[in-house]
N, C-alpha and C positions, 0 to 999 in steps of 0.2 A: 775309548774302550777298544781294546785290542782282542781280536778273535784268534784262537789257537785251536789246532786240530789235536785231539787226544784219542788214545786207543785204550779201550777197556782191558785191564790186566787179566780178566777172567775169560771173556768170550772173544775179544779182539775187535769189537764194534768200534768204529771211528766216529767221533762227534766233533763238531765245531762249537766251542764254548768260550766264554769270556775268561780271562785270567783269574778274576775274582771267584768265579764259580768253580774253576778247576782247583784252586787253593782250598775252597770250602769243602769240596767232596773229598779231596785227599786228606784233609784234617780229620774227617770222620772215619776214614778207613785205613788208618796206619800208613799214610803216605802213598797209598795206591789209588789210582783212578779206576772207578767202576762206573759202568753205564747205569742208567736208571733201572733196568730190569735186574741186573746182577746186584745192585745195591739193595733193591727191595728183597731179593732172595736172601741176601746176607742178613738184613735186618730181621726178616721173618725167622730165620734159623736162631738168631740170638734171642728173640722174644720167646720162642718155643723152648728155649733153654737146652737145646740139644748139645751145645758145646760148652763144657765147663771152663775152657780156657778163654772164652770170649771171642772177640772180633777176629783175631788172627786165625783161629781154627775155622771159623765160619767162612772166612775168605778162602782159605785153603780148600775147604770142601766145595765151594762154588767153582773154584778154578778146576778142581778135579772133575766136577760134574760137566763143565763146559768142554773140557778136553775129551771126556768120555764120548760125547756125541759129535765132537769136531765140527760143530756148526754153531752159527749165531743163534742164541736162544730166542731172540725176537722172531727170527725166521721160523723156528720150530713152533712157536706159539701161533703165529699166523697160519702156518700149514695145518696145524691141529684144528684150529677154528674152521678153516676152509673145509677140511675133511668132515668135521662134525656137522656143519651146515649142509654139505652135500648129502651125507647119510640121512639126516633128518628130512630134508626135502625129498629125497628119493623114497624114504619109507612112507611118508605121508601120501605122495602121489601114487605109489604102487598099492597102498592100502585102499585108497579111494577107487582105483581102477578095479581092484579085486571086489570091493563091495558093489560097485556099479554092475560089473559083469555077472556077479552072482545073484543080485536081486532083480535085475531087469531080464525077463525072459526073452530069449532070442527067437527069431522066426523059425518055426519048424520044431521047436522043442516041445516035448510032451510034459505032462504034469510030473512024472517021476523024476526026470532030469532037473526040472525046476525046483522040486522039493529037496533033491540031493544038493543042489547048489546053495539053497537057503540053509540047509543043515551045515554045510561046510563053512558058510559065512558065520553062523553062530559059533561054531567051533573055533574059527580063527579069531573072532572078537573076544571070546572067553580066554583063549590062549594068550592074546596080546595084553590082556588086563593083568 
């Protein structure tokens, strides 16, 4: 079994694959090698029926999409997930801090400022819902 390095014709990702696998992928995509992510995007576009001309038009659209962003889509997906997780973890920790500071009276606070803090907490929780 011989391993060969191939480059995705859409995004430029390089992979090491067996010759049999390379032939199989190329046979599905009009002789073009597509990485796993790009091949899934092309299949998805075909299933959705966006391209009346079939696979060649879907491949051209994926190539245009990859060129538009000039980056490996796998890296974009990973970056997007990382940003999403950071935002979500940041939102939950800042919300917890807000709730803790608003509900736990601090030393030296009077009743008026404590009730104002509780009111703002209920406002924030109703706003977040």
